[in-house]
C-alpha positions as CSV (number, residue, x, y, z in Angstrom):
1,M,25.9,142.2,78.7
2,N,27.6,139.3,77.0
3,A,31.1,141.3,78.0
4,V,30.1,140.7,81.5
5,R,29.1,137.1,81.3
6,V,32.5,136.4,79.8
7,L,34.3,138.5,82.5
8,A,32.4,136.5,85.2
9,R,33.4,133.0,83.6
10,R,37.1,134.3,83.6
11,V,36.8,135.4,87.1
12,R,35.3,132.1,88.2
13,C,38.1,130.2,86.4
14,L,40.8,132.5,88.1
15,V,39.2,131.9,91.6
16,L,39.1,127.9,90.7
17,L,42.7,128.0,89.4
18,A,44.3,130.1,92.1
19,P,44.5,127.9,95.1
20,W,46.0,124.9,92.7
21,L,48.4,127.5,91.2
22,L,49.5,128.7,94.5
23,A,50.1,125.3,96.0
24,S,52.0,124.3,93.0
25,C,54.4,127.4,93.4
26,A,54.6,126.7,97.2
27,T,56.1,123.2,96.4
28,L,59.0,124.5,94.3
29,S,62.3,125.0,96.0
30,A,65.5,125.7,95.0
31,P,68.1,122.3,94.5
32,P,70.0,121.5,97.5
33,A,73.8,122.8,97.8
34,P,76.4,119.9,98.0
35,F,76.9,118.4,101.3
36,T,79.9,120.4,103.2
37,T,81.4,120.1,106.5
38,D,83.7,122.2,108.8
39,G,83.7,120.0,111.5
40,C,82.9,120.9,115.1
41,S,81.8,124.8,113.7
42,L,83.4,126.9,116.5
43,F,84.5,124.3,118.6
44,P,87.4,122.0,118.8
45,D,86.9,119.0,116.8
46,R,89.5,116.9,119.5
47,A,90.7,117.2,122.9
48,P,94.1,119.4,122.7
49,A,95.8,116.6,125.1
50,G,95.2,113.3,124.9
51,H,93.2,111.0,122.6
52,A,89.8,112.0,122.6
53,D,88.3,112.8,119.4
54,W,84.8,113.5,118.8
55,C,84.8,115.0,115.0
56,D,82.8,111.8,113.6
57,C,79.9,113.0,115.8
58,C,79.9,116.2,114.3
59,L,80.5,115.3,110.8
60,A,77.3,113.2,111.5
61,H,75.4,115.8,113.1
62,D,76.5,117.9,110.2
63,L,74.7,115.8,107.9
64,A,71.4,116.0,110.0
65,Y,72.0,119.9,109.7
66,W,72.3,120.0,106.3
67,R,69.5,118.1,105.2
68,G,67.4,120.1,107.6
69,G,63.5,119.3,108.3
70,T,61.4,119.2,111.5
71,A,61.9,120.9,114.9
72,E,61.8,117.6,116.0
73,Q,64.3,116.0,113.9
74,R,66.7,118.9,114.8
75,L,66.3,118.1,118.6
76,A,66.8,114.3,118.0
77,A,70.3,115.4,115.9
78,D,71.3,117.2,118.8
79,Q,70.5,114.7,121.3
80,A,72.5,112.2,119.3
81,L,75.1,114.8,119.0
82,R,75.6,114.9,122.9
83,A,75.4,110.9,123.1
84,C,78.0,110.6,120.6
85,V,80.5,113.2,122.3
86,A,79.9,112.0,126.0
87,R,81.0,108.2,124.5
88,R,83.9,109.9,122.7
89,S,85.1,112.1,125.1
90,G,84.1,110.5,128.4
91,S,83.0,114.1,129.4
92,H,79.4,114.8,130.4
93,A,79.9,118.2,130.8
94,L,81.9,118.7,127.4
95,A,78.8,117.0,125.8
96,E,76.1,119.3,127.4
97,A,78.3,122.1,126.6
98,M,78.1,121.2,123.1
99,F,74.5,120.5,123.2
100,V,73.5,123.8,124.4
101,G,75.9,125.5,121.9
102,V,74.0,123.6,118.9
103,R,70.7,124.4,120.2
104,A,71.4,128.2,120.8
105,G,73.5,128.7,117.7
106,G,71.9,126.3,115.3
107,G,68.4,127.5,114.7
108,P,67.2,127.8,110.8
109,E,66.5,131.5,111.8
110,L,69.9,132.4,112.2
111,R,71.9,133.6,109.1
112,T,75.2,131.0,109.5
113,P,76.8,128.6,107.3
114,F,76.2,125.9,109.9
115,R,72.4,126.6,110.6
116,W,69.7,124.0,110.6
117,G,68.9,123.0,106.9
118,Y,71.9,124.9,105.3
119,A,71.3,122.8,102.2
120,W,68.5,124.8,101.2
121,P,68.1,128.9,100.9
122,Y,67.8,130.7,104.0
123,G,64.3,131.1,105.2
124,R,63.1,127.7,104.7
125,G,62.6,127.0,108.5
126,Y,61.3,123.8,110.0
127,R,59.9,122.1,107.3
128,P,59.4,118.6,106.5
129,L,61.5,117.2,103.7
130,S,59.1,116.2,100.5
131,E,59.7,113.1,98.8
132,A,61.7,114.9,95.9
133,E,63.7,116.7,98.3
134,G,64.7,113.4,100.3
135,V,65.8,111.7,96.9
136,A,67.8,114.7,95.9
137,L,69.8,114.7,99.3
138,Q,69.9,111.3,99.1
139,R,71.9,111.2,95.9
140,L,74.0,114.4,97.2
141,E,74.8,112.4,100.6
142,D,75.8,109.2,98.6
143,D,78.2,111.5,96.4
144,Y,79.7,112.6,99.3
145,R,80.3,109.1,100.8
146,A,81.7,107.8,97.9
147,S,84.6,109.8,98.4
148,N,84.4,109.4,102.2
149,P,83.3,106.1,102.6
150,G,83.7,105.3,106.6
151,L,82.2,109.2,107.2
152,Q,85.4,109.6,108.8
153,C,87.2,113.0,109.5
154,R,90.4,113.0,107.7
155,P,93.8,112.4,109.8
156,A,95.1,115.5,111.1
157,E,98.3,116.9,109.2
158,A,99.6,119.2,111.8
159,A,99.5,117.4,114.7
160,P,101.1,113.8,115.3
161,A,98.0,111.6,115.1
162,A,97.7,109.1,118.0
163,P,95.9,105.7,117.1
164,G,92.6,106.6,115.7
165,A,92.9,110.0,116.3
166,S,91.4,112.4,113.1
167,A,90.3,115.6,112.3
168,C,87.2,117.0,110.8
169,A,88.6,118.1,107.6
170,S,86.4,118.0,104.5
171,P,87.8,115.8,102.1
172,H,86.8,118.5,99.3
173,P,89.2,121.4,100.6
174,A,87.6,123.6,98.2
175,Q,84.0,123.2,100.2
176,A,85.7,122.9,103.8
177,T,83.3,125.6,104.8
178,P,79.5,125.2,104.5
179,S,78.1,127.7,102.2
180,P,75.2,129.8,103.4
């Protein structure tokens, strides 16, 4: 009978501790990957002729996608990209095409290097950032901005640059392509 009481006590302790243990495990996550950008993923960074350049819009969009977060935050990032591209290019059709492209091809469920939340391992989905995750991301973003203070795309080396024209090349060539 004594062994039964001891076993019952242990089971009770496990039942009481299980939710706490599971909750603490669920909050642990891998550290975020450093920020990387490839400019306007699978899309031109600028007009082939003329001076229209929207690469900086893509870089800011990449920062939002790198961070990840909720579905509402992704929609806001995509809408900001559309507005920025329309303003920089003067073409609402181009801006809308880019918006449709990122809505269709940038979801967190896709195994692409430019998916929503690419700082995190695949499978995070649309999850709000914790305070600790936000702090870790901010440190990495600060590191990136220290080497690129204006958050500008680098000038194109191959093409003659018009005043204000730029290309989205990572200031860290080894990190030019986002890692999954």
